[in-house]
Each structure stands twice: as C-alpha cells, then as structure tokens.
C-alpha positions, 0 to 999 in steps of 0.5 A: 292393782291391774289384777284387781281391776281385771276381777271387776264385772265388766260393767263396773267403770272406770274414773277418769280422775280417781284422786278426786276420790281423796275428796271422800273424807272431807266433810270429817275432816272439816269437823276436826278443824280446831274450833274457832275462838269464841269471839270470832266472827262466822258465818252461821248456815243453817245446815252443817254436812260436817257436823250431822254425825254429831247429832246422830251421837246425841241420839235424836231420833230418826237423825241418821237417816238424815245423815246418810242420805247426806253421805250417801248425797256426797258419795256419789257426788265424789264419784261424778267428780271422778269422772266414771267412764265405760269402755263402748263397741269396738269401733273400726276406723275407716280404711285409707281409700284411693280415688281410682278412675280406670280409662279403657279403650274401646277403639277398633283395635281392642277388637283384634283377636291376638290373646289367650285366655284359659287357653283360647283365643280372644280380642283384647278387650276380653282379655283386659276385661278379665285381667280388670275383673280380677284387679277390681275385686282386689281394690276393696275400699277404694272408690272406683270410677270407668272412663271409656274412650275411643273417638271420644271419652265418656264416664260410665260410673263416677266414682264409686265404692260399688266395684259390682256396678263397674265392673258390670259396665265394663262387662257390658262394655264393646269394641266402638262404643265410643267409635273407633278412633283413639281420644287419649287426651280427651279420657285424660282430661275427663278422668282428672275433670272427675278427680280434682274435688278428691282428696290429695295424695289420692288420685289415681288415674289408670289408662289402658290403650293399644294405640296412638291418639287419633282423634279429640281436642285435646293433646295428651301431653297438654293433658298430662300437664292438667293433670300434674296440676291437679295432683292426679297419678297416671299409670299407663299401660301399652296393651298388644302388640305382639309382634304379629299380624292377624288375618281372618283369625290366623296369626301371621309373623311381621305385624306390630301394631302401632302402640305410642310407648313414647308419649304414654311413657312422657304422661306417666312420668311427668304425673308420677305414675309409671308405663307398663308394656303388656303383649300378652294376658300374663304380662297384662295380669302382673302389670295390675299386679305391680299396681296393686302394690304401687297404689296398696288399699291400706287395711283399716287400723286396729279397732278402738273402743270410745269411753263413754262419759256415766258421771250424769248417773252419779251426779244425778244420784247426788241431787236425788240424796241430796233432796231427799235429805233437805225433805226429811230435815222438813219433816223433822223441823 
C-alpha cells in the first residue's frame, strides 16, 4: 500500500478518514434495497438520486447528464467527508533557550595587567572581554542581557537575542565606568529584577568579579536569597589573584588579590549554581566552556510539516455539481 502511495504525485492529498469512501456506493445500495409493499405509507420526494440511473436506462434524452452531475456531486461530497489533507512546508520548532544575564565587574582592580592573551600581557578586563566574546558566539538562540557593576550596578543591555549588541556594549565598557569599588549585592539584585518575569527554569546569572563586596546597599548573601526566591541560578566566577603583585607592569612575587571566595561560593550553592576560580585566561576560558555544558543551548527539534485541510475544495465542487443538476432538471421540466 505504501509503495502505491509513493507513486502518487506530490500534490495528491492524503485522507484523514479514508473509510468514509465506503459511502460512495450508498445510492446504488438504496436502489437495490427490497421494495416497499404497495400499501405501506411512504414519503415521496420529487427528486430521488438513487433512481436516476433507471431514468437513464429508460432512454429519456439527456437524462444521463443529470445523473452524471449528481454522481459527481456525491463523489466530491464523499471526498470532502474523508478529509483530504496536504503536508505544508517544513516548520522548525523554536529552540529551548536560556534567559541569561552576564554581570561583569568594572571596578578599579580589573585594570590590573596580570593576564596573558595571545602572548602579550593585558589587563583583566581585556582578557575577560575576549573570553566572554567567544562565549557569546556559542549562545545562539539564548536571550542575553549585560549588567556591569562597580560602586553601582547598571544594565547596559536588556535581555535580547541580538548578541552583536551585547558584544558591542561589552567591548565599549571600561574600568571605572560604574565606579572603582565593587557592589556585588546590587549587581545580583539588578540581574534578578531583569530575570524575574522570564520563564521558570531558564533564569541564569553568570557573574564575573575579581574582588569582594565594598559598596552597594544590599549585602551579597541577601541578594542570593532574593535570587533563590525568584528561581535564578547564579554562577560566580572569581577572576584574578595570581599570587603576584604588579609594580608599573612588572610582576612581583608575594602578592594576592582579595577575592571573597567563601561568599561567592555560598551565593552559587544557595541558588543552585556553581562557583569557579580562574587565575589566568586559560582557566577562565575553560570555565565558560564548562558553563556551556551546564547550561546547554538546546537545538531545535526535528522539523515538522503541518497538515493543511483541503476539504473545502471538494465540498465546493459537490455544491457546484449539485446546483448544476438541479438547474438541468429545471430546464428539462
């Protein structure tokens, strides 16, 4: 059966209820049904499709045309009842996306030139921008927003699928843009505010910082409680702190940046996220690769072809042939 269907042209419809084609010989069956008794009451109608072929057999001139029109009307009526359908163009279902806020520290310590990128020494913010730009390239389909924070927190871009805009805003960000201190709690709270109206299970905050909370009106752990209540997973990334101090660009041993790893780890664990520590660019790149694994971009499912109902056409033809049959009978009356 399938082999026969494969031979049909592409425009040939499929029928949702093909068993209704069994109604096609119904007029003949009605004619062959045992005749009623002579004295039995009956409802006579002026127009009986079941007996039209008898009229044609009696040789009345042109009667076969009316019979043919009625049979065509019945044929198309059966076709409409069987629900002809055609497959539409393939439609790709939407991707399962994340609603993701990136919170980037722009405090004064991010200007520390203790990172290597492409064989040259760069400051922490430049290294972070390079890694984040690569991370954004892999988040196709996600809606991403950007928050920067220093002494205060600011939302540079709302949640958007326009990753080019996010990259551009990130590229133009400079150390000290939001002040030279660090308001971790305010950055978390602002990000949660942007995410709270998004679908549950998709709210994600990734925070990159190289310091401890020194400013802002909200304590980081209180902000973590707010994130947990709103269903926002927070991934914290502590960046920097290589164990070296910098003096006019020269790396000297013995220094260590103050990074509040305990608070950042608590924030992540309380909200269902994870805490990461990166002391160089390679470790930071590995962390964002791990974040890709933890918060994957689900690709779209297999394309589907919707079924388009086509019963209107045979129904219209059935009506047309029925009207023509009536008109023909009227002309011959």
